[in-house]
GUGU-268872 format. One record per residue (C-alpha): residue number from 1; residue in three letters; y, x, z. Coordinates in Angstrom, 1 decimal. Layout:
// residues N
[NUM 'ALA' [Y X Z]],
...
// end
This chain:
// residues 124
[1 'MET' [10.0 -9.8 40.7]],
[2 'ASN' [12.5 -7.1 41.5]],
[3 'GLN' [14.2 -7.5 38.2]],
[4 'PHE' [15.1 -11.0 39.1]],
[5 'ILE' [16.6 -10.4 42.5]],
[6 'SER' [20.2 -9.8 41.2]],
[7 'LEU' [20.0 -12.9 39.1]],
[8 'ILE' [18.7 -15.0 42.1]],
[9 'ASN' [21.5 -13.5 44.2]],
[10 'ARG' [24.1 -14.5 41.6]],
[11 'VAL' [22.8 -18.1 41.5]],
[12 'ALA' [22.7 -18.2 45.3]],
[13 'ALA' [26.4 -17.1 45.4]],
[14 'ASP' [27.3 -19.6 42.7]],
[15 'VAL' [25.8 -22.5 44.5]],
[16 'ASN' [26.8 -21.3 48.0]],
[17 'GLU' [23.3 -21.0 49.3]],
[18 'PRO' [22.9 -17.5 50.6]],
[19 'ASP' [19.4 -18.0 51.8]],
[20 'LEU' [18.2 -19.5 48.5]],
[21 'PHE' [15.6 -16.8 47.8]],
[22 'GLU' [14.0 -17.1 51.2]],
[23 'ARG' [13.9 -20.9 51.0]],
[24 'ILE' [12.2 -20.8 47.6]],
[25 'LYS' [9.7 -18.2 48.7]],
[26 'ASP' [8.9 -20.3 51.8]],
[27 'ALA' [8.5 -23.5 49.8]],
[28 'CYS' [6.3 -21.7 47.2]],
[29 'ARG' [4.0 -20.3 50.0]],
[30 'LYS' [3.7 -23.8 51.5]],
[31 'LYS' [3.0 -25.3 48.0]],
[32 'GLN' [6.1 -27.4 48.1]],
[33 'ALA' [7.5 -25.7 45.0]],
[34 'PHE' [6.0 -24.1 41.9]],
[35 'CYS' [7.2 -20.9 40.3]],
[36 'PHE' [6.3 -19.9 36.7]],
[37 'GLY' [7.8 -18.0 33.8]],
[38 'ASP' [7.3 -15.0 31.6]],
[39 'GLU' [8.5 -11.3 31.7]],
[40 'ASN' [12.1 -12.4 31.4]],
[41 'THR' [12.3 -15.8 33.0]],
[42 'ARG' [11.5 -17.6 36.2]],
[43 'VAL' [11.6 -21.3 36.8]],
[44 'VAL' [11.0 -23.0 40.2]],
[45 'LEU' [10.2 -26.7 40.3]],
[46 'ARG' [10.1 -28.9 43.3]],
[47 'LEU' [8.8 -32.5 43.2]],
[48 'MET' [11.3 -34.8 45.0]],
[49 'ASP' [11.8 -38.4 45.9]],
[50 'ARG' [15.0 -40.5 45.7]],
[51 'ASP' [14.9 -44.1 46.7]],
[52 'GLY' [11.2 -44.3 46.1]],
[53 'GLU' [11.3 -42.7 42.7]],
[54 'LYS' [9.7 -39.3 42.0]],
[55 'TYR' [11.7 -36.7 40.1]],
[56 'MET' [11.5 -33.0 39.5]],
[57 'LEU' [14.2 -30.7 40.7]],
[58 'VAL' [14.6 -27.5 38.7]],
[59 'TRP' [15.5 -25.6 41.9]],
[60 'LEU' [16.0 -22.3 40.0]],
[61 'GLY' [16.1 -21.2 36.4]],
[62 'ILE' [17.0 -17.6 35.6]],
[63 'SER' [16.4 -15.3 32.7]],
[64 'SER' [17.3 -11.8 31.6]],
[65 'GLY' [16.6 -12.6 28.0]],
[66 'THR' [17.7 -15.2 25.4]],
[67 'GLY' [16.2 -18.5 24.4]],
[68 'ALA' [14.7 -19.4 27.7]],
[69 'LEU' [16.2 -22.8 27.9]],
[70 'ALA' [14.7 -23.8 24.5]],
[71 'LYS' [11.4 -22.2 25.4]],
[72 'PHE' [10.9 -23.7 28.9]],
[73 'ASN' [12.6 -27.1 28.4]],
[74 'PRO' [9.4 -28.6 26.9]],
[75 'ILE' [7.2 -27.0 29.6]],
[76 'VAL' [9.4 -28.5 32.4]],
[77 'THR' [9.3 -31.9 30.5]],
[78 'GLU' [5.5 -31.8 30.4]],
[79 'LEU' [5.1 -30.7 34.0]],
[80 'THR' [7.5 -33.4 35.1]],
[81 'ARG' [5.4 -36.0 33.3]],
[82 'ALA' [2.2 -34.6 34.6]],
[83 'ALA' [3.5 -35.0 38.2]],
[84 'GLY' [4.3 -38.7 37.5]],
[85 'ALA' [8.0 -38.2 37.7]],
[86 'GLU' [10.5 -40.1 35.6]],
[87 'TRP' [13.1 -37.3 35.1]],
[88 'PHE' [14.1 -33.8 36.0]],
[89 'GLU' [17.4 -32.5 37.1]],
[90 'PHE' [19.3 -29.4 38.0]],
[91 'CYS' [22.7 -28.2 38.9]],
[92 'THR' [24.8 -25.3 37.5]],
[93 'THR' [28.2 -23.8 37.9]],
[94 'ARG' [27.9 -22.3 34.4]],
[95 'ARG' [30.4 -24.3 32.3]],
[96 'GLY' [28.8 -23.1 29.1]],
[97 'PHE' [25.9 -25.4 29.6]],
[98 'VAL' [28.0 -28.4 28.8]],
[99 'ARG' [28.1 -27.4 25.1]],
[100 'VAL' [24.3 -27.5 24.7]],
[101 'ALA' [23.4 -30.3 27.2]],
[102 'GLY' [23.7 -33.2 24.7]],
[103 'ARG' [21.7 -31.4 22.0]],
[104 'MET' [18.9 -30.8 24.4]],
[105 'GLY' [18.7 -34.4 25.7]],
[106 'PHE' [20.4 -33.8 29.1]],
[107 'ILE' [22.7 -36.4 30.6]],
[108 'ARG' [25.6 -35.1 32.7]],
[109 'GLN' [25.7 -36.7 36.2]],
[110 'PRO' [28.7 -36.7 38.5]],
[111 'ASP' [29.6 -33.3 39.9]],
[112 'ASP' [28.9 -32.8 43.6]],
[113 'ASP' [31.4 -32.0 46.3]],
[114 'LEU' [30.9 -28.2 45.8]],
[115 'GLY' [32.0 -28.5 42.1]],
[116 'ARG' [28.4 -28.0 40.8]],
[117 'MET' [27.6 -29.9 37.6]],
[118 'TRP' [24.4 -31.9 37.6]],
[119 'PHE' [22.3 -32.7 34.6]],
[120 'ARG' [19.3 -35.0 34.2]],
[121 'LYS' [16.7 -35.4 31.5]],
[122 'ASN' [14.5 -38.5 31.3]],
[123 'VAL' [10.9 -37.8 30.4]],
[124 'ARG' [9.4 -41.3 30.1]],
// end
């Protein structure tokens, strides 16, 4: 896990959530979030509810390698379906994601007040 700390800290700074790592650890301990990955990647999912509809929040997605998005996108899709959710979503400040979003089936949502870009992928 130590190899991921600097990546988590970078994400926390990007999204202006300095206590992100502690919040994720606490939610995982309470089984409110689910963390998985491989030797280079960590993904944290959290089942959420919006207006009575279940969806999966990709709370964190980090990788020190390449190809993680292509590798883990189908896994997140299947876990979202298995949880009975209609879609998953995540935010990013990384402008480069806009180039690949459409090819991977993501729909850009309105940016939030902090300038974070939101993306959604329907799974049903």
